[in-house]
C-alpha positions, 0 to 999 in steps of 0.5 A: 500500500505504501509503495502504491501511494509512493508511486502515485505521489511520484507520478503526480510530482512528475506531472507537476514538474512537467506542467511547471516546465511547460508553463515556464516555457510558455511564459518565456515565450510570452516574454519574447512576445512582450519584448517584441511588443511594438512601439505603437502598443507601448505608446497606446498604453500611455495614449489610453491614460491621457485619453481617459483623462481628456474624456473625464475632464470634458464630461461635466463643467465640475470635472473640467474645473477640477482638471485645472479649468481645462489646463490638465485636459489641454496638457493630456491632449497635447501629449496624445497629439505628440504621439501621432507624430511618432507613430504616423510613419510606422508601416507595421499596422497597415502591413499587418492588416493588409491595408494601404499605408495611406489609410494609416497616415490619413487616420493618424493625421485626423487623430492628430488634428482632433487632439490639437483641436482639443488641446486648443479648446481646453487651453482657452478654458472653454468647456463648451468647445472642449466638449464639442472637440471630444467627439472628433477625437473619440471618432478618430480613435474609434475609426483607427481601432476599427480599421487596424485593431478590430479585436481590441475596439476602442476601449471606451 
């Protein structure tokens, strides 16, 4: 009886070790994927944070005032507009989705314009104009995600 339990324990231990080896191997492969995470994907994490700040800051006059009367919103919008310059010339998204590079650059240009418009409106402390500027910014994000990241959506 003791041998049987010992044999079963050894077999279970071997299965656990094998599972661990497979899990570690898969994890290491995932690390390679993380290392290969595109510069765009890394930027999108920052863009998402700033875009959410812009969205929250334009939801109500109270939130706009809490966002330093739009100055925090303007700063965040300016940051996301800067990213457009950085990722505009990246060809990987259009190649990956087999879409024309001109579509990528067009959507990037629209995104930058919308972000700059938001930046200007918020910098003036104009809540109504900032609220109005949110929709084109949101649409520019949604259109690009729809074309180049349909599995992700727009995250809002």
